[in-house]
C-alpha positions as CSV (number, residue, x, y, z in Angstrom):
1,X,54.0,107.8,235.7
2,X,51.0,108.5,233.4
3,X,50.1,111.4,235.7
4,X,53.7,112.8,235.5
5,X,53.7,112.5,231.7
6,X,50.2,114.1,231.4
7,X,51.3,117.0,233.7
8,X,54.4,117.6,231.6
9,X,52.3,117.8,228.5
10,X,49.9,120.2,230.1
11,X,52.7,122.4,231.4
12,X,54.4,122.5,227.9
13,X,51.1,123.4,226.3
14,X,50.5,126.2,228.8
15,X,53.9,127.6,228.3
16,X,53.6,127.4,224.5
17,X,50.2,129.0,224.4
18,X,50.9,131.8,226.8
19,X,51.2,134.8,224.7
20,X,49.9,138.3,224.8
21,X,51.2,141.7,224.5
22,X,50.3,145.3,224.4
23,X,48.2,146.3,221.4
24,X,47.1,149.7,220.2
25,X,43.4,150.0,219.4
26,X,42.0,152.8,217.2
27,X,38.8,154.1,218.6
28,X,37.3,157.5,217.5
29,X,40.5,158.9,216.3
30,X,42.6,158.2,219.5
31,X,44.8,155.3,220.5
32,X,44.1,153.3,223.7
33,X,46.5,150.7,225.0
34,X,45.1,147.3,225.9
35,X,46.4,145.8,229.2
36,X,49.1,143.2,228.9
37,X,47.9,139.7,229.5
38,X,49.9,136.4,229.7
39,X,49.1,133.0,231.0
40,X,52.4,131.9,232.5
41,X,51.7,131.9,236.2
42,X,54.9,131.7,238.3
43,X,53.1,129.7,241.1
44,X,52.0,127.1,238.5
45,X,55.6,126.9,237.2
46,X,57.1,126.4,240.7
47,X,54.4,123.8,241.6
48,X,55.1,122.0,238.4
49,X,58.9,121.8,239.2
50,X,58.2,120.8,242.8
51,X,55.8,118.0,241.7
52,X,58.3,116.7,239.1
53,X,61.2,116.6,241.6
54,X,58.9,115.1,244.3
55,X,58.0,112.1,242.1
56,X,61.6,111.6,241.0
57,X,61.1,112.8,237.4
58,X,64.3,114.0,235.7
59,X,63.9,117.7,234.8
60,X,64.2,118.1,231.1
61,X,65.4,121.5,229.8
62,X,63.4,121.1,226.6
63,X,60.2,121.0,228.7
64,X,61.0,123.5,231.4
65,X,63.4,126.1,230.0
66,X,61.6,129.4,229.3
67,X,62.4,133.1,228.9
68,X,59.5,135.5,229.0
69,X,56.8,137.1,231.0
70,X,55.6,135.3,234.2
71,X,52.4,136.4,235.8
72,X,50.5,136.5,239.1
73,X,47.8,134.0,238.0
74,X,45.5,136.8,236.9
75,X,47.6,137.4,233.7
76,X,49.3,140.5,235.1
77,X,53.1,140.6,234.8
78,X,55.0,140.3,238.1
79,X,56.8,143.5,237.5
80,X,57.7,146.2,235.0
81,X,61.3,146.9,234.1
82,X,62.9,150.3,234.2
83,X,61.7,151.0,230.6
84,X,58.1,150.3,231.6
85,X,57.9,147.0,229.8
86,X,56.6,143.7,231.4
87,X,59.5,142.2,233.3
88,X,61.3,139.2,231.8
89,X,62.0,136.0,233.7
90,X,64.2,133.0,233.0
91,X,63.4,129.4,233.9
92,X,66.5,127.2,233.6
93,X,67.1,123.5,234.4
94,X,70.6,123.3,235.8
95,X,70.7,119.5,236.1
96,X,68.2,116.7,236.2
97,X,66.9,117.5,239.7
98,X,67.3,121.3,240.0
99,X,65.9,124.4,238.3
100,X,66.1,128.1,238.8
101,X,63.5,130.9,238.1
102,X,64.8,134.4,238.2
103,X,63.9,137.9,237.0
104,X,66.4,139.2,234.4
105,X,66.1,143.0,234.9
106,X,65.6,145.5,237.7
107,X,62.1,146.9,238.0
108,X,59.2,147.4,240.4
109,X,59.2,143.8,241.6
110,X,57.7,143.4,245.0
111,X,59.9,140.5,246.0
112,X,58.5,139.8,249.5
113,X,54.9,139.8,248.2
114,X,55.9,137.5,245.4
115,X,57.6,135.1,247.8
116,X,54.5,135.1,250.0
117,X,52.3,134.3,246.9
118,X,54.5,131.3,245.9
119,X,54.8,130.0,249.5
120,X,51.0,130.2,249.8
121,X,50.4,128.5,246.5
122,X,52.6,125.6,247.7
123,X,50.6,125.3,250.9
124,X,53.7,126.2,253.0
125,X,53.9,128.1,256.2
126,X,56.6,129.1,258.8
127,X,56.9,125.5,260.0
128,X,58.3,124.6,256.6
129,X,61.0,127.2,256.7
130,X,64.3,125.3,257.2
131,X,66.6,128.3,257.4
132,X,66.8,132.0,256.5
133,X,70.1,133.9,256.4
134,X,72.1,136.7,254.8
135,X,74.5,135.5,252.1
136,X,78.0,135.7,253.6
137,X,79.4,136.6,250.2
138,X,76.8,139.4,249.6
139,X,75.3,140.7,252.9
140,X,72.5,142.5,251.1
141,X,71.2,139.2,249.7
142,X,68.6,137.3,251.8
143,X,68.1,133.6,251.4
144,X,65.1,131.6,252.6
145,X,65.0,127.8,252.3
146,X,61.8,125.8,252.6
147,X,61.5,122.0,252.8
148,X,58.7,120.0,251.2
149,X,59.4,116.4,251.9
150,X,62.3,115.5,249.6
151,X,62.2,118.8,247.8
152,X,63.7,122.2,248.8
153,X,62.6,125.5,247.5
154,X,65.0,128.4,248.1
155,X,64.3,132.1,247.5
156,X,67.1,134.6,247.0
157,X,66.3,138.3,247.2
158,X,68.8,141.0,246.7
159,X,68.7,144.7,245.9
160,X,70.1,146.0,242.5
161,X,70.0,149.1,240.5
162,X,69.9,150.0,236.8
163,X,70.4,153.5,235.5
164,X,70.0,154.9,239.0
165,X,66.7,153.1,239.6
166,X,66.7,150.7,242.6
167,X,64.8,147.4,242.5
168,X,65.1,143.7,243.4
169,X,66.5,140.7,241.8
170,X,64.9,137.4,242.9
171,X,65.6,133.8,242.2
172,X,63.6,130.7,243.2
173,X,65.5,127.4,243.1
174,X,63.7,124.1,243.2
175,X,65.8,121.0,243.8
176,X,65.9,117.5,245.4
177,X,66.8,117.6,249.1
178,X,70.3,116.2,249.6
179,X,70.4,113.8,252.5
């Protein structure tokens, strides 16, 4: 239990401290733009949720809910939206043993690469894939469900467009496996 409490505290601190943004710098009369940097790695967020569910911890929205920029572990946003800004993500606890992470806007998200990054960070492989299918309600949406002991991680990827620009909407759900 002490490990779980310590992990929750560390996760909260990381989310609270992850800031960053574009900043203009004056240098010899011209402006240069510093690269955006944030410390909210999506793989770390998914691993945190998986670990909490695996040990039976009730997910607390005050700890896990978040809206903002998630990164690739190097501080680089996972996508840019149609306006060229770092893409915004939402992490929401839906009940005590399930949470969903999803991008809020269309942009240049490389959904399959992101899914591979998360799967790799969890140490999963094709043997852990429980099922993959097209959503019968929305045939363009692909759903992949992985099992990790008593935890399931599902990925939903569907095409979308905003102002004539096509992109992807992706969600990652982490929840307790229902027996």
